[in-house]
Structure formats: C-alpha cells, structure tokens
N, C-alpha and C positions, 0 to 999 in steps of 0.2 A: 376651679372645681371645688365644691364643698368638701370639708374634711371627711365627713361620713361617707360620701360617695367615693372619694379617693381610697379610703380604707376598704370599702366593699370591692372596688375594682382590683385592689392589690390582692384580696383573697381569691376572687374569681379568675384573675389573670396573673399568676405568680411569675417571678423572673426566671425560675429554674429552667423552663424550656428554652428561653433565649440564651441563657448562659451555656446550656448544653450545646445548642446549635453553634454558638460562637467558638466553643472548644473544638467542635467537629470541623468548623471552617478553618480555624488556625492549623489543625492537624492536616487538612487537605492542602493548605498553602505550603506547609513544610514538606509534605510528601511529594507534591509536584515539583518543588524547588530541588529536592534531592534527586528526583528522577532526571530533571534537566541537567543537573551537574554531571551525572554519570553518562547521559546522552552526549554531552559536550565532549566528554573524554572518549566517546566511541564505544562504551561498554553496553549501552542500551540503544535500541532502534528509535529513530525519530524522523517522521515524515509529516506531511501536512495532516494526514488522518490522525496520527498520534497527537500532534500539536493541538488540533482542535478538540480532541477527546479530553486532553488535560485541561484545556480552557473550559470545556463543558462541565467538567467535574467541579472546577472552582466556581463557575457561574451557578451551578445547581445548588451547592451548599450555601452560597451567598443569597440566592433567592429564598431558600428555606429560612435562613437567618432573617432576611428582610420581612418576610410574611409574619413570622413569629414576633419580631420586634414591633412591627407596625401595629399589630393588634393590641399590643401592650405598651405602646410608647408613652401613654400618660403616666404610667407608674414609674418611669425612669426620670432621673434628674435632667435639667436643661443641659448640663455639661455632657451627660451621656448622649443625649439626643444630637448635640452638635458633633460629637465624635462619630456617631453612626452616619450622619449626613456626609461627613468627609470620607468615611470609609466606603460607603456605597457609591459616591461619586467616582472614586478611583476604580472601583470594581467595574462600573458601567463603561467608563471610557477606555481603560487600559486592558481589560480582559474580555471586552465584548466589541466595542466599536473599532478601536485602533487595530487589533489583529485582523478583523475582517477586512478593514480598509487596506491593510498591508497585503493581504492575500490577493486583492484585486489590482494593486498598483505596483508591487515590487516583484522583480525577477530574482529568485534566490536558488542557489544550489543547496545540497544537503548540509555542507559545512556552515554556510551562512544561515540556514534555517535553525541549526543548533544554537548559533550565537543569538539569533532572534529570540528563541525560546528562553535562552539564558537571561536575556535582557528583561523579558516580560515576567519570568518566574523568580528572578533574583533581584534585579535592580528596581523593578516597580515596587515590591514589598518593602525593600530597604529604604529607598528614597521616599516612597510614599509614607512609610512609618515615621521618618524624620520630619517630613512635611506636616503630617497630622499632629505629631507631638509639638512642633513649633506653634501651629495654629491653636492647638488646645491650650498651651500655656498662655498665649495672648488672650484667649477667650476666657480664661479662668476668672478674672474679676467680674466680668459680665455674668457668667454662669453662676458664680457664688451669690451674687445679688438676686438673680432670678430664682435660685433654689432656697433663698432665705438663709444663707449661711454667712453672708458678709457681716463683719462686725461693725464697720463704719463705711459710709458711702459719701462720695462727693457727687451729687446728682448731675451737676452740669458737666463735669468731666466724664462721668459714666455715660451720659447721653451722647456726648461727642464720640466716645469710643464705639458706641453702637453704629454711628454713622461711618466711622473710618474702617471698622472691622471688615465689611464686605469688600472694600477696596484692597485692604491688606491681604485678605485671603486669596483674592483674584490675582494680584501681582505675585504673591509668593507661589501660588500654584503654577503660574506661567513660568517663573524663573526655575523652579524645581523641575518642571517638565522639560524645559529647554536644556537644563544641565544633563538630565537623563538621556535625551536624544543625542546631544553632542558627544557625550561619553560613549553612547552606543555606536555612533557613526565612527568614532575613533577605533573602537574594537573591530567593527566591520572592515575598516580599511587595512589595519595592521595584522589582524588575526585571521580574518575570513577572506581577504583579497577581493573585497566587493568592488565592482566597477564604480568609477567616479559618478557616472550618471545615476546609478542606484543610490549612492550615498546622498546625492543632492535631493533625490526624490524622498528618501527616508527622512532627511533633515527637514525638508519642506513640510512633509506630513506632520512631523513632530511639532514644528512651530505653529502650524495652523490648528492642530488638535489642542495644543496648549492654549491657544487663544479661545477656542471653543469651551474647554473645561473651565478656564478662568471666568469666562462670561457666565457659564452655568452656575459656578459657585457664587459669583456675585449676586445673581438674581435670587438664588435659593436662600442665601444667608440674609440678604436684604429683607426678604419677606419673612424669614424666620425671626429676625430681630425686631420686626414691626411690633409684635405683641409685647416685647420687653420695653421698647421705647414708650408704648402706651402705658405700661405699668409704672415706669419712672415718672411720667407726666402726672398720673393719678396720685402716686404716693407722695410726691414732693410739690405738687401744684406748680409746676414750672411754667413760666411765661417767657415770651421773647426768645423762643428756642431757635437754634440755628437750623435753617432749612436748605434743601438742595434744589437746584433748578431741574425741573422735570425734563426739559428738552435736552439738557446735557446728558442725563442718564439714558434717555431714549436714543439720542444720536450715537452715543458711545456703544450701546448694546447692538443697535442695528448695523453700525459700521463694522464692528468686530465680527459679527456673524456673516455679513456680506463679504468682507475681505477674506475671511478664512474659507468660506464656501467657494468663492471664486478660485482661490489657490488650490483647494483640494480638488475642485473640478478640473483645474488645469493639469494636475498630476494624473487624473484619470484619462484626460485627452492624450497626454504624453505616452501613457502606457498603451493606449489604443494605437497611437502612431507607431510605437515600437513593434507591436504585433503585426501591424499592416506592412511595415518595411521588411520585417523578417519573413513574412509569407511571400512577399515579392522576390526577395533574394533567393529563397528556397526554390521558387518556381523557375527563376532564370538559371540557377545552378542545375536543376534537373534537366532543363531544356538543352544546355550545353553538354551535359554528360551523355544524354541520349544521342546528340549529334556527333560527338567526337569519339566516343568510347569504341564503336565498331572498328575504327581505323587502327586501333592498337594491335589488331590481328596481323597487320601487314608491316609493322615496324619492328626492327631488330635491335638497333643500337640504343643505348641509354640516352644519348643526346637527342635522338629523334623522339623518344618517348617523353622526355621532359618538355621538348618543344610542343608536342601535342597537348600535354597536360597544361602548359601555360595558356593555350588557347581556351581552356575551360575556365580560366579565372574570371570571376565576376567582380568588377570594380577594383577595390584596393586589396584584394585577397591573395590567396595562393593555393596551389594544388600540388600535393606531394604523395610519394609512395611511402607507406609505413614499412620501413626496413628494420627498425628497432624501437625500443621504448623511448629512447632519447628524443625521437621525432615528436613525441606527444607531451613533452614536459611543459609546454606553454598552456596546456589545457588543465581544467580542474578535474578532480577525481571522478565526478559523475560522467564527464565526457570521455575520459580515458576508459572507464569501465564499459561504456556503451560501444566504443570503437572496438575494444578487444573481445567483447562477448557477443556482439550482434554482427550479422553478415552485411547489413546495410541499414541506413537510417538517417534521420535529421536530428540535430541537437543544438540547443542554445548553451554556449559556454560562457561562464560568468567569472572567469579567473582574471582579475584586474581590469579587463575590458570585455565588452559584450561581443561575442563572435557567433556568427551563423555557420554551423558545421554540417557538411553532408559527407557521408562516407559509404563506400561500397566495396564488395569483393570483386575484383576484376578477373574474370575467368581466363582471359587471354594471357595475362601475366601471372596468374595464380598468386596475386598479392592484393593487399587492401590499399585503396587510394582514399585520401582525405582532401576535401575542398573546403577552404576557410574563407569567409568574408568578414572583415572588421567593420563594425557598424558605427564607429566613432564619427566618420565623415558625415553619415546621415544625420547624426545628432547635431553636428555643426550646422548643417543646412536648416534643421528644425529650429536651432537656436537663433540663426539669422532671421528665419521667418517670424519666430516669436518676438524677437527684439524689435523688428521693424513693423510688426502689425499687431500681434496678439497682445503684447504688453500695453501698447498705446490704446488698443481697443478696450482691454480690461480696465485700464486707468480711466478711460473716458466713461465707461459704464459705472465704475466705482464713484467717480466724482459726480456723475449725473444722479446716482442713487442718493448720495449724501445731500445734494441740493434738493432733491424731491423730499427727502426726510425732513430737512430743515424747514421747508415750506409747509409740510404737513404738521410738524410740531407747532409752528407758529399759528396755523389755523386752529389747532386744538387749544393752545395755551392762551391765545388772545381773548376769546370769549370767557375763559376761566378768570383771567385777570380782571376783565371788565366786570364780571359777575361779582368778584370779591370786592372791588371798589364800590360798585353799585349797592351791594348789600350793606356795606359800612355806612354809606350816605343815607340810604333808605331807613336804616335803623334809627337815625336821628330825626328825620323828617319824612315819615312814610306817606303823609297825606299829599305832599307837594313834590314828590320825586318818583320818577318812573325809570325802570331799567329797560333800555332798548339795545339789544345786541345786534339785531338785524340779521341773525343767522338763519332764521326760519327753520330751526331744527330742534333737537332735544335740549340744547343749551338755552334756546329761547324759552322753551317750556319750563326749564329749571329756574330761569330768572324770574318768570312770572310767579312760579310756586314760592320762591323765596320772598318776593315782595308781598304776596298774599299772607305768607306766614308772619312776616314782620308786622303787617297791618293788624292781623288778628292778635298778635302778641301785645301790641300797643293798646288795642281795644280791651283786651283781657285785663291789662294793668289798670285801666280806668275803672273797669267793672269791679276789680278787686278793691280799689280805694273806696268806692261807694259802698261796697258790701261791708268793708271793715267798719265804716261809720255806723251802718245799721246793725251790724253784729255786736258792736260794743254794748249797746243797751241790752240785747238779748243775752249776752254772756253774763252781765251783772245779774239779770233776773234768774238765769239758770244756775248761777253760782249760789244764790240764796236758796233756790229750791234744792240744789245738790247738798248744801250744808244741812238743810232740814232732813233730807233723806239719810245722810250720814249719821245724824243724831239718832234717827229712828233705828237704823241698822245697829248702832252701838248698843241701844237699849235691848234690841232683840237678841244680839249676841250675848249680852250679860244674862238675859233670861235663859238662853240655851245652855250657857256654861253652868248656871245654877242648877238647871234641870239635870245635866249630865253628872254634876258633882253629887247630886242627891241620890243617884242610882246606887243601890247597895252592891249589885253585881259589878264585876269588872267590865269595862267597855273600852274598846279600841277601834278606831276607824282608820283604815289604810287605803292608799291609792293603788292604781293598777301596777305600779312599780314595786309595791310591797313596802312603801315607806309609811310610817305612822303619821296621820294627819292630826288626830286629836285622841286623848285618852283621859279617863277620869281618875280621881284620886284612889278609888277603890282598887282599880287595876294596878296602880303603882304600889299600894300597900301590900297587895297579895303577892306581887312579883318582887317586892323590896327594891323597887327601882326609884331613881330620882325623878319625881313627877315633872320637874321643869325641863328635863333633858329628853323626855320620851318623844316629843313632837319632832318629826324629821328623821328619827332613827329608823333603822331597818327592823321590820316586825320579826323576821326570822332570827335576828341577832338579839333583840330585846326579849322575845318570848320563845325560849327553847321549848319545843313541843315534841314529846316522845311517847312511845307506846309502852306496854308493860315490860318489854324486854330492854328498855332504855334506848331503843333505836329511834332516830329522828324521823318524823313523818314527812319532812320537807323534800327529801330526795325522791319520793315516789311521784312520778309525773301523772299518775292516774289516781293518786291518793286523795285524802280528805282535803288538804289545803289547796291542791291544784284544782279541785272541782269548783272552788269559789269563782275562779276566773273563766270557768265554762258556764257561768250563770246558773249554778246549782246550789241550793241551800244545803248547808251541812249542819247536822245535829248529832251530838254524841252524849251518852249518859254513862252510868256505872258499868254497863256491860261492855262498852268499848275500851275500857281500861286505858284511858289517856291521862297524861300527866304534863303539867308545866314545871319548869325548873327555875327556881329563884336564883338571885345573883350569888348566893352563898353555896349553890349546888344542891340545895334541898329540893326534893320532888314533892309535889302535892297533887292529888287526883282532882280532875276538873270535869264539869259538864259544860259543853260548849255548844253555843248556837251561833253560827256564822252565816250571814245573809249577804249575797252579792248586791252591789248597787249598779243598776242597769240603766243606761241612758242611750236612747236611739239604738236599742237592741245590742249594745256593747257594754261589757262589764268594765266600769271605770273605777271600781274599788270594792270594799266590803266593810261590814260592821261586824265585829266579833264581840259577843257577850259571853262571859264565862263566870263560873262560881266555884268556890272550893267545896268539894264534896267529901272531904276527909271524914267528917262526922257520919255521913250516910254510908261511906265505905266501912267504917268501924261497926255501924249497926248491922250492915249486910253480912259482915264477917261473923259477928256474934250470932246472927240468925243462922248462918250456915253451920257454925259450931254447935248451936242448940239443936238444929235439925239432925246433925250427925249423932249427937249424944242421945237425943230422944229416940232416933231410929234404932240405935244399938240396943237401948233398953227395951224397945217394943219387940225386937226380934225374938227374945227368949219366950215371953208368954205366947206370942203368935205361933212359934214353933211347937210349943206344948199343946196349944189348941188343935193345931194341924195333926199332931201325932195321935191324940186321943180321939179326934173325930174320925180319922182313918181306922182306928181300932174298933170304934163303935160300928162304922159302916161295914167292916169285915166281920161283925157279929162275934168278936172275941169276948164280949161281956154278956152275950146272950142274944137270942133271936129277936129281931125287930119286925114290927109290922110295917105296912107300906107307908103310913102317915109318918111314923117315926123316921123311916129311911129318907123320906122327902125333906123333912125338917133338917135332919143332919146333913143332907147334901147341900142345902142352901147355906148352912153354917160353914161347911167346908169351902164352897165356892167363894163366899164372902171373905173368909179368912185368907184364901189364896190371893184374892185381889188386894187384900190388905198387905200381904207379904210382898207382892209385886210393887206396891206403892212405896213401902218402906225401903226395898232394894233400890228403887229409882231415886228416892230421896238421898239414900246413902251415896249412890253414884254421883249425883249432882253435888253433894257436899264435898266429896273427895276431889271432884273436878275443880270446884271453885277454890278449895283450899290448896290445890296442887299436891295432895298427899297420895294420889293413886299411883300404883307401880305399873311399869311397862316391862314385860318379860318376853322379848322376841325370840322366836325359834323358826326353823325352816318349816314352812307350811304352805298348803295349797288353798288359794281363795276359792277356786271352783269346788273343792271338796267341802269347804265350810258352807257354801251356798246350797249344795245338794243335801248336806246334813240338816240344815235349818228347815229346808222344804220338807224333809222326811218327818221332822218333829211336828210341824204344823199340818201334816197331811190330813188328820182327822177333821180339822176346821175347814180345810179345802174341800174335802169330800162332802162334808155336811152342807156346804153351800153350792155343791156341784159346779166348781169353778174350773176353768181351763188354764193350765200352766204351760207357758212356752219358754223353753230353756235354750239359750244360744251361748255356747262356750267356745272361744277361740283356742285351738290346740297350741298356739304359740304363747299362751299365758304362762309365765314361768312360776316356779316355786320361789317365794320371797321370804325374807327374814322379818316376821311380824308376830305380834302377840295374838294367838288364836282366840283368846277370850274376847279381846276387844273387837276383832273382826267378826266374831259370832254375834256380839251385841249389835253391831251395825246391821247385819243381815236380819237378826231377830226383830229389831224395831221396824226396818223398812218393809219386810215381808208380812209381819203381823198387821201393820197398819194397812198395807195393800189389801189383805184378806178382810180385815175388819171394816174398811171403808169402801168396799166394792160390793155392789148388790150380787145376789145369787146368780149363777151362770155367767158371771163376768170373766174377763181374761186378764191374767197377770203375766207380764213378760220379764224374764230375767236374762240379761245379756252381759257377758264379761269378755272383753276383747283388748287387743293391743292396738294403740294408735298414737299419733303425734299430737301433743297438745296444741301446737301451731304448725302450719305447713313448713316453716323454716327450721323447726327443731331438728336436732340430730338424733336424740334418743326417743324411744317410744315409752309411754306410760300405760298403766292398766286403767281401762275405762269400765266402770260398773254402772249399769242402767237397770232400774226397777220401775216398770211402768204398769199402770192399771187403767181401766176405763170406768172408774168409780165415780164417787160424788164430786171430786175436785175441791178446790179451795177458792172462795170468793176473792176477786181481784183486790178489793179494798182491804183485805186482811193478809195478803200474801207477804207483806214486809214483816209480819210478826211470827212467821211460821217456825223460826228457829229460836224463839224466846221461851223462857220457862213457863210451865203451867198454862200454855195456850192451846185452846181447841177451837176450831172454826165454828161459827154459829150454825152453818148449814148441816153439821153432822151431830150436834148435841141432841136434837130430838130423835135421830135415827139410831145412834149408838151411844148409850148412856155411860158405858164404861170407858176408862182412859185417864191417864195421869197428866197428859200434856207435857211430858218431860222427855219422851223418846227422841224426838228430832233434835232437841238441844244437846242431848248426850251424843248423838251421832255426829253432829257438827263439831263438838269439842274433840272427839276421838280423831276425826279426819284431819282437823287442823293441827293436832298434836303430831300427826304423822306427816306433816308438810303436804297434805293433800288438799283437794278442793271439793266442795259439795254445792250443787245448785239444783234448781227444779224448774219445771214448767207445768202450769196447771190451768185448767179451764173448768169452771163450775159445770157439773153434770156431764162432763166428757172425760174426766180422768186427770191423773197426775203422773209425771215422770220425774224421778230423782236420778241425778247423774253425779257420779263420784269419780274423781281422777286421783289415782294412787301412784306415787313414784315406785319404780321397781327397786329402789334402794331400801324400801321397807321402813321399819320403825327403829328408833334408837332406844337402847335399854335405859330405863329410868327407875331409880330406887324410890320406894314409897312404903307407906304403912301396910297397904293391901291393894290388890287389884280390884277392878270394877266387877260387878256381879250382874 
C-alpha cells in the first residue's frame, strides 16, 4: 500500500475502537472466569442455559472485536495481525464449536457441567495465552521483517522459517490442545466422578478437535505467509528456493480432516446409541413395574417383598426400597435430589458409571422404590460390535479415501509437471516443440496458451532486435535535433531572465503549493532577501504580508491570498493598507497585483507583482494633513459668512426687498454646502490620520433613526415621499457613540432622499438576527432601502471610495461631496461591524449594516467626527 494511502487509512480508521473492544473482550473473559470459579464452589448457579449465556457473551464481544479489527486490519502491524488470527482461532473452536459439540455428545450432571465450564473459562484462556505467546515469539523475526523493523536479515533462513512456521503452529496447537483435554479428563475423573465412557468420549472429542484446529491454523498461516514469502523473493531476488510437494500438503490436510470427521461422527453415533439403549431400559423397567407392582398389596413379609422386587430387575440392575439416605449414596447429587423431591420419575445417573434409574412412590407400602440398571454391559457389547465391525469399516473407508486422494492428486500434479517441463523446453525451441498433455481439459488449454505466449515472446524479441537497428539512426538524428532545441531553449531562458531582471517592480512567481518558482532582483532588494536562496522557498515565510494592525493575511481562508487559488485576481492599493515585512522586521507599504495562473481550469500557481508605495503614502498623509489644516482655517470665515447672512435675512440691518432676499438666500445655501464639504473633509482627515475620538455611552439605535428622520422631514415632505419604518422591539440599548451612529443614519437617509425621485419609498428596518445560522449570539441588522436611481453595475466596486459619485446621478443631483459612504464604512469597521449593499440601476439601492451588540470601544482622540 502506498505510504500516503496508508496514512489516510490510519486517519479514517483509527486504532482506538479496536483497542477499546479488546479491553471490553478481556474484561468479559475475566468476568466469565470469575463467575465460573464461584459456580464451581457452588456459590452461583450454573446449568446449560447459564453456560451457553456466558459463552454467548464471550462470542458477542469477540465478534465485535473481529468486525472492528477486520475493517482496520491494514493499519496494524503484521505481528498484531498474526496475534489476532491466533486469538480468533481459539475463540471459534473453544468457545463456539467445541462446547456445542460437547452439548450433543456428552452426558453431564451439574457437578461435571461446573468443571466443564471451569475448563473452558479458565484453562482455555490460560493454556491458549501460553500457546499464543509461544507462537508469537517464534513468529517475531518474520513479523519484524514484514513490518520493516528488522535490523539484519538472512533471506534464505527467513524464507525457510516461513515454510516451517505453519507446521510448527499446527503441531504446537495440537499438543497444547491435547494437554488441555488430558488435564480436563483427569479433573473430571477425580473431582467430578465422570463415568469412564464419558471420559473416553471427551478425550476423543479433544483429540479430533485438536486435529481440526491444527489443520485450520496450518492452512490460514500458510496462506497468510504467502505474501511475506513473495516479499522476500522480490526484496532479495532469491532463486533456487526450497519448495514443497503439493500432494503432500493436500493429502495431509484431507487425511486429517477425514480422520477427525469420522471420529467425531463416531462419538455422535455412540451418543445416539446411549440414548437408544437408555430409552429401551426405561421402557422395560416401566413394563415390569406395571406388571408386578399390584402384587405388593397381597404380600406381608419383607422377604416376599424383596423377592417380588427382584423380579422387576432389568438385566444387571437392582430394585430396592428407600429406607434411609445411605441407600442413595451410590448416586450423584442430581439423582438424589430427584428421588427425594419427586414422587416418580426417570433419571440418568452419572456418578462413576452411567445408570438408568426409575423411582416411584409405592402406595401399598407407603415407601419409595428405586429400580437401577447399570449400562456398562451395554457399552461392552457396543465396544465388541465396534471393534469387530465399525473400526474395520472406518479404517477401510479411511484407507479408501486416502487412495482416492492420492489418485486425484496425481491426476492434478501430473499435467502440471508436464506443463512445467514443456514450457522450459519450448522456451528454448518454440518453433519445433509442442506441448501435448492429452488431458482435453483446462490444463490442455493452459499448455497451448503457454506455448503461444512463448512463441509471441520469441517473435517480439526478434522484432525488438530489428527495431533497435532502425532506431539507432533515428536516435542519433533526434539527439541532434534535441541538442538544437536545448540551445534555443537556453537562449529563450536567458532572454526571459533578462526581461524579469529589468522589471523595476518586485516580481515573484509561485506554484500551487506556495513555493517560489522564480523572483527578480528588485523583489529581493525590497525584501532584503538573498536573491540566490529565494527560489524553492515558501512564499509565506519569505514574504510576510500583514495588514495595518500587523496581523498576517495568510490565516484567512477567504482573504486576499487565498483568493489567488480560487482563480481570482487580487489587486490592492493605498486604501487597503497592506505591508510587507523585511528580514530585519521593518514594514513597508505595498501595492500588490497578484494574478493566478490557470491551466485546464485549475489554478497551478500565481504571479505576484508589488511595489513600495512609501513615498505615495507620505504624500497622501501630507495631503490629509493639509486638508485638515485648510479645513480648520476655512471654518472661521465660513461661520462668519453664515452668521452675517442669517442676520441680513432676519432684516436685523434693515428691511430687504425680494431681490435682495433671493440673492442672500443663494449665498446662505452655497455657504451651508461649503460648510458641509469642509466638515466632511475634516471627518475624512481625522479618519485617515486616526485622530478622531470615540466616546461610547448607553444609547438606542432606534431613537437615533427616528431623530434623523425628524430632521430631514422637510426634505421628505417636499418630495412627497413614503417612509416605511420597521423596528424590532428586541433591539437592545447598546454602548456606542451617538454622534457616530447619527452620522451613519444622516448619510444613508439623506442619500436615499436625495437620490430617489419624488413620491418614492424609503424603508428603514432595524432588527435582531444571527449573522449565520450556526451563530449563538444575535447581532443588530440595519437596512436602509430605496427605489431610486440605483448604481450602475460597472461602478459598484467604487461606491465606498473617497470623492466618488455615480455617473447616472450627476446630471440629476448636482450637489454632493462623494465622501459620505466612505465615512460610513470607516465608522462601521471601527465598531467591528460590516456594511454591504445591493443595487440595480433605476430600481433602487439597499444598504445593510451588521452591528455587534457589544457596541463600540472607547478611543481617545483630538476630536470626534462632526
């Protein structure tokens, strides 16, 4: 698997769920083991239902672990994968197959069932853990190589280990399983008084199940190690490798499966025979009881009673009256409890020998009578039958199966050997050798395909030789042409480098990863970088790009730099207030033009052109200071003109005629416009110089809106306009500068009135809403909409610049400074708000402002805006 794909799979399929499931599985194993320990001591109940419930719990957690692991197996090491195969093998065989098979083939009482649970829940994890640890240690060198952790490797030895390991793990699994079953049978015999026949069945089950799991492990690990063997061959180019005979492996696997299957089937047959014999004994016992029991009414002496009871005996059993508990000591606890608690019944006793027991309450004697038949003689007859017939038959079947298998293997391997020999000879002389297997099947088709392949290969070799001769001349000719092209390219490259070096502005070309491809000397001088080290460096590290606050623009996913790789051209000037940072930490203002390079509709890089605008910035600041100074000096004479004009209009200096009043009114209006212009220029100057003060206080935006509408009501009435006001009652009182908020509404509302024809409609809406659906807090949304002249689409990007007025309104409304919206935008951004607009020519304009409820922060300055 490629390294990148493996890393991606590790991210999408982490190990945590598997580890968590493994911990839960280990806890379930420990919990079940503790339960079985207390059940063995008699402190907790245990029957077949509880036993299989505990097994079901273990199997459930292991299934969850297997599913989670299997989906993520590629992210685990080879050694971990080997460990998981060993663990799941034990789980399937000893917590699923073996217990179910024991349920169908073994006769157990409650004590023996407790010991069986103890074996499965204690001995299997302990012996299985030792077995897995041993196998894991032997596998360690192979796994270390496969995981790339081996320091030194002997490839021949390692390859032989991969061949031997499946055999080792099968033999070790067989031996450990046998040890467990032998130890378990010893416990059953000495602690649980299990009958000998059941011990034989249990041991036979264990041996055959051990053969099966050994075979299963062999097949799984042989297949599992196939990929590692192929890796060893590829890594070390091994030849003359040791191989195994297919028929040996095939015969061994089939023989072990056949033998174990026959033996396990024989145990099932024996269990069926036991059940059949027992049912026959019960039937004969009941028949004798029904025949002789009524006669007990007429018998008085104990000798006569015992004589009648002896006639009820079936085969080698006995019948007796239960006079005290000592009479029942030969039975196991389950049988004793049944006899003492039930009035009548049938029971299979499993204390040392298997006994068929029938008991009933005799009304004539008012005592309980027990009839027992010992079943050992029946097993002797069965053993004689098996020894004289079944074993010979099974052996005959087994040997016949082996013979058939050997015959089939020879049929399969013979054409393969012939095919291998034929291909070897045909590769040397394909034109005069043919492979004839005579099988008339897929092997024959494969031989023909191999021969055709060899012939085509030989033909291709001849064609290649002839082509090589003809290509030699072409290669020489193309080499000369290529050399000429290279010289032309070198000349073109030299011209391009000279052209780039001659550019006075800084130029940097970057690829899609953000690495610098090429830069000119002007860029290196402005940034004070080593020109020879710029190529290949990261653009974001070589060219620190910050805004006026000193914050990097690279972190904004929707910002200036990010738009380049969305195939958007980026242009910035003095108004954007961007800076580059030199190597010594000095900042200098820049004007930047960055153009994406697009190939097949994909951005593959960008070209960044920039220049130092420190001089332009200084001139612009001097201009702002001059405007501020000139505006301050103009305000005094303009105020004087305004005062005296008002006095003359009020006829304080004498009565005026109509012409005089008209002239003075024109002077007054012109002077007022001049004062508005001077105030606007002063506001712009204070904004650009950053000298204006912000003095926030608790105030209502809704009240400010209503107040401004009241101020401009005469203009609204003069144009007979319709005003629609929508105020959300949830809009809170915020901490803001009322003068600045008033300036916002004055500019937006006076513009709406000024640039909307008579009888038009202006809508003012203030409401609370979320800036985005996922936001937690709500902000204040201010909307001022009109159905006036609108703004031409080709001029909308200039709407917030200084001294801009749209072309379509200049003929209609001659007055206006072109500074109002610039001031509005500056105030809103100072308050961490946002302003936007939508407009369509001759249909109207809508301005939208988003103000945070946190309001404005106090800012010291020479004076506030006016």
